[in-house]
C-alpha positions, 0 to 999 in steps of 0.5 A, spaced: 710 176 218 708 171 223 701 168 225 698 173 230 692 171 234 688 176 238 684 172 243 678 174 248 676 168 252 670 171 256 664 168 260 659 169 254 663 169 248 670 166 245 672 171 240 678 170 236 682 175 231 687 172 227 692 172 220 699 174 218 698 179 212 697 186 212 689 185 209 683 184 213 684 178 219 679 172 220 675 172 226 671 167 230 665 169 235 663 163 238 659 161 245 663 160 251 660 153 253 665 147 253 663 140 256 666 133 256 663 129 250 661 124 255 656 129 258 652 131 252 646 128 249 649 121 245 644 122 240 645 129 237 652 129 234 656 136 233 652 142 232 655 147 227 660 151 230 662 146 235 669 142 235 672 136 239 678 138 242 683 134 247 683 136 255 686 132 260 686 126 255 679 126 254 675 129 248 671 135 250 666 139 246 668 147 245 663 152 243 657 148 245 651 151 242 647 155 247 643 150 251 647 144 250 651 144 256 648 144 263 652 147 268 657 149 263 659 156 266 665 157 270 663 164 273 669 165 278 676 168 278 680 162 277 676 161 270 683 161 266 685 154 270 679 150 269 678 145 263 672 149 260 677 155 259 683 150 256 677 147 251 675 154 249 683 156 248 684 149 244 678 150 240 680 157 238 687 155 236 684 150 232 681 155 228 687 160 228 693 156 226 690 154 219 695 149 216 701 152 219 700 149 226 704 155 229 702 161 232 708 166 233 704 171 238 698 170 242 695 176 246 689 176 250 686 180 256 684 179 263 680 183 268 684 189 270 684 187 277 687 180 275 692 183 270 695 187 276 696 180 279 703 178 277 703 171 279 696 170 276 698 173 269 705 169 269 701 162 270 697 164 264 702 165 260 706 159 262 699 155 260 698 158 253 706 158 251 708 152 248 706 146 244 699 144 245 695 137 243 689 139 240 686 132 238 690 125 237 692 127 230 694 135 231 698 139 235 699 147 235 705 151 238 704 158 241 711 161 241 710 167 245 704 170 249 702 177 252 697 178 257 694 185 258 688 189 262 682 187 258 680 194 256 687 195 252 684 191 246 678 196 245 683 202 246 688 199 241 682 198 236 680 205 236 687 208 236 688 204 230 682 205 226 678 211 228 679 219 228 679 219 236 686 217 236 689 224 236 684 225 242 687 219 245 694 222 244 692 229 247 687 228 253 684 224 259 681 218 256 677 212 260 676 205 256 670 202 259 669 194 258 662 191 260 663 183 260 659 178 263 663 177 269 666 183 270 666 191 268 673 193 267 675 200 266 682 203 265 684 211 265 689 214 260 692 221 261 696 222 254 696 215 253 700 213 260 696 209 264 693 211 271 693 205 275 689 208 281 683 210 277 683 203 273 679 197 276 674 192 276 666 191 278 663 185 279 656 188 277 657 186 270 652 183 264 650 177 269 647 181 274 644 185 268 641 179 266 638 177 273 635 184 274 632 183 267 629 176 269 626 179 275 623 185 271 620 180 266 617 176 272 613 182 274 610 183 268 609 176 265 608 171 272 614 167 270 622 167 270 625 165 263 631 164 267 638 168 265 640 163 260 634 163 256 635 171 255 643 170 254 641 164 249 636 169 245 642 175 245 647 170 243 643 168 237 641 175 235 634 174 237 630 180 240 625 176 244 624 170 248 618 165 249 614 165 256 608 161 256 608 160 249 608 168 248 613 172 245 616 177 250 621 183 247 627 184 251 629 191 249 624 194 254 626 189 260 634 190 259 633 197 259 629 197 266 635 192 268 640 197 266 637 202 270 637 198 276 644 196 275 649 200 271 648 207 275 652 204 281 657 201 276 658 209 274 658 211 282 664 206 282 668 208 276 667 216 279 670 214 286 676 212 282 677 218 278 678 222 284 686 220 283 685 225 277 685 231 282 679 234 278 681 233 271 676 232 266 675 226 262 675 228 255 674 221 251 670 215 254 671 209 249 666 203 250 668 196 248 665 189 249 658 185 249 655 190 253 657 197 250 650 199 247 647 198 254 652 203 257 652 208 252 646 212 254 649 212 261 656 214 259 653 220 255 649 222 261 655 221 266 660 225 262 656 230 258 662 234 255 666 228 253 667 225 246 663 218 247 666 213 242 663 206 241 667 201 236 663 199 230 663 192 232 664 192 240 663 185 241 670 184 237 673 190 239 678 187 244 680 181 240 681 186 234 685 190 239 689 184 241 691 182 234 694 189 233 698 188 239 700 181 237 702 184 230 706 189 232 
């Protein structure tokens, strides 16, 4: 079997799942931060996890540690054609290719609205396919690329690794993927995609973190900034420091979720009118925001089976890897 790569380049994390054997694949989870080497502080050297890749003839640092890149985020719909995206893509190839220098099949995802845009998808496939110069002494060839709607990764992961596969086969399922830039959802009726009921919303984790920022300011008098909150979450910390004091994030994330997430479910339910009154039997949650969305999903779909992968952050990339292998 060839070398397969499931790649989820999000606005917050890059997740790669790769390997060719029948055993457990390898994986990386790195921050989605990239910048030219020339703009990073000159005396600091590389931090753990960072790699140097070549973009447009210049050295770039991919997977820069949280807080290292000023204005490093590309939060817009043409993210996939940016230099930062290319740097993150090449950084992932460096890990996934190993000593082979070849990826036989790469599968990645796009927000549902973009995955429907054929020219956009074709342009991304063209950019990712072929031989890529990663560093002056290293090239990696990607033989084949497939692009799917983001939540299909989580659906595939659940289908391959969970008892819910029978429910998915026999019922109406919705897969909800709260990412940093967009919340995406796809509806399947007996494994057939219901296009009219599948869509994207921009009320995503970035909006939740902005609301969290405001909630903290109400209680503590100052705003920490969205980046500070995100860095804490990326680093696995439950708190941030404001004016030298610890502020636990859970309460404020909850308050922010109450402000933002119900309106996302309003958008989702508006799209479900195309099901002509048929009930949702199964709700599958993936992506980095799955835990925040879970209580709302249970409230909105009280009679449905609600499934969340063991590691929801990796669920899309793991599903993409299964697709790449098949």
